[in-house]
N, C-alpha and C positions, 0 to 999 in steps of 0.2 A: 581524539574523540573515538569512543566506542560506538560502532554502528551495527545494528542487527537488522538484517534484511529478511523478511518473511516472504518467501517466494510462494505465492499461492497457486501458481500454474502447474497443472499435471505434466506439462512438457519440460519441467525442470529448467535447466540452463538454456534450452532451445526456445523458451518462451518468447513470444513477440514482445511482451511488456518488459522482459529483462534486458532487451536492447536499450530501452529508455533508461532503466535503472542503472545499468552499467555506465552509460554515458554521463549520467548525473554524478555517480561516484567518481568517475574520472575527473570531472570538473572540481569536485570537492578536494580530491587528492592533489590537485595542482596548487592548492593553497597550503595544505598541510597533510601529511600522511596519516591516514586514519586506520584504526583497527576495525576491519570489516569482517563480519561473520554472516554467511548466507545459509539460511535453513530452507531446504526444499520440503515444504510442509507435507506434500504427498507421500514422502518417505517416512514420516513419523507416525508413531502409534498414538493417536489421540482419540479417546472415546468421546462420544457425544455427551454433553452435560445432561445429568439426570434430573436437574432441577430440585434436588433435595435440600440445597442451601446449607448442608453440613459444613462446607468449607467457609461459609460466611459467619459461622457461629463458633468455630473451634480453632481460630488462628490460621486458617488457610489450608487445613488438611483435607484434601479431596478424597472421596471414596475410591476413585480410580487410581491405580498405581501404574501409570504409563509415562510416556515421554514428556507430558505437560509439566511435570514438576521441574525438570531441568530447564525447559523453555522459559518458565516463569522466572527462574533464577537468572537466566541470561537477559531477559527483558529488564529486570531491575538493575542489572549491572551495566546496562547500555545508556548512552546519552541520546541517541537518535534511533527511533524505531521506524523502519521503512516497510510499509505494506505494499508489496508489488504484486499485482494480479490482473488477469484479464477479466473483463466484465462478463458475468454469467447471469442471465435472467435479471439484469439490472442490479446485480449485487456481487457478492464474493463467491468464488467456487466453494463447494461444500467443505473440503478439508480445512480451508482457511477460516470459514465461518465457525467450524467446530473449535478451532483454536481461540478465536475471539470469545466465543461463549465460555470457554474454560479459563478465561482470565478472571472469572468471578472470585476466586480466592484472594484477589488483591483488595476486595471490598468487604465491608461488614454489612450486617442487616440494618444497622442504624443508618438513618438518613437525615439530611439537613437541607434547608432551602438555600440555594445559591442563585441570586437574581430572581428570575421568574420560574425556575425549575427546581426540582428536588434531585439530589445526588446521594449515592451511598457514601458513607464515611469510609475512607481507606483503612485497610489493615497493614498496608506497607506504604512507605514514602516513595512515590514515583513522580514527585513534583519537578524533578530535574529533567524528566524525559521530554523530548520533542518528537512530534509525529509527522510522518510524511506519507501520503498516499500517492502511489504511481499506478495508474490504471489505464489500460489500453482496451480497445474493442474493435470488432470487425465491421461495424457500421460506419458509414461516411459522415454521419451528422454528429456534431459535438453538442447540440442542444436536444432536449427530449430524449436523453439517453443515459447520461451519467448522474442525473439528479438524485435518484434514490440512494445510490452508493455514497454520494457526497453528503447527503443529509444524515445518513447513518454515521459516517465518519465524524462529522461535526458534533453530533450528539454524544458519541462515545468518547471523543477527545476534544472537548470544548476549548481547551487551551493549547497554545503552542503547536497548532496544526497547519500544514500546507498541503495542497492537493494539485497534482498534475494529471490531467485526463486527456488522452490522445486517441482520436478516432483513426480509422484506417490502419491500425497497428499491424495487421498481417503483412503489410508491405515491408516491414523491417526484416522479415525473413525471406524476402524476394530479391535476389541479386539484381534483377533487371530494373528494380525500383530505386536503386542506389542514387540515381540522379536527384531524387527528391528526399530520400530518407537520410542521406549523409548530411545535407545542410540542416535538416531538422535535429539530428543528433548533436550537431555542433551547437545549436541553440540550447539544447538540454544540458550539454556540457557547460556552456556559459552560465546557465541557471544554477548548476551545481556549484560552480566557483563563487557566484554571487551569494548563494545561500550559506556557503562556508564562511564567507567574509562578514555577512551582515545578519544572517538568520532569516532572511526574507528573499523573495524573488520579485523583481520589478513587475508590476501589473501588466505593462505592455508586452514585455518579454513572455510572461506566462500566457497571455492571450494568444500570442503568435504560436507558441508551442502547442497549445490545445486546439488549434484550428486544423481543418482538413489540409492534407498535404497536396492533394489534387482536387479539382472540382467534384462535388458529391455525385453528380450524374455520371461523370466519367468513371469514377471508382466503381459505382454500382454496375455500370456496363461491363467493366473488366471482370468483376466477380461473377456476374451472370454468364459471361462468356466461357467461364471455366467450369460451370455446372454441367454435369453429364447425367 
């Protein structure tokens, strides 16, 4: 399987969320060796979408001549697209959001009704793609936190999508927290293995992964104690 990881963290490989993503990939690779390509989006030249829609009228040719052309090619060549990012203001970091906006060339101006909503008709065939969102955040609560990002992801990728949202994710970069982070990463690894085998993650396992690792008030107290 060809897997493309879009790492939206400006921390690149030191991202809190990438600890979760790497564990998931480790689990997948236990089932079969996959071809994995990781793009640190912060290092790519991606201009903001100009909203001119020329790409949707002329076969996908964007007015910007930057790295996005190659990234679109890599997306279409992949089987699984992993959006790995920390939660910024309840959504994606700006560089990753720019990349999402610039996927517009995959669609045309024409639209059709699908169920209760309208969608743009594609200019490329990406029906084979599966989508996985792995998102971590620095707050301790798993509710009233990830909902905007999850809603956007569902609307952008209504089919074949899976979401993993993990609160308290800065602990993955804290060696002293390994007593709780290591077992959590083992669960993520188990989820990756399960996903590779079945294309799904058991709901109970997913709920456990997405829950706080330590009590919310304890986490908040620790964070507040480090503030100077």
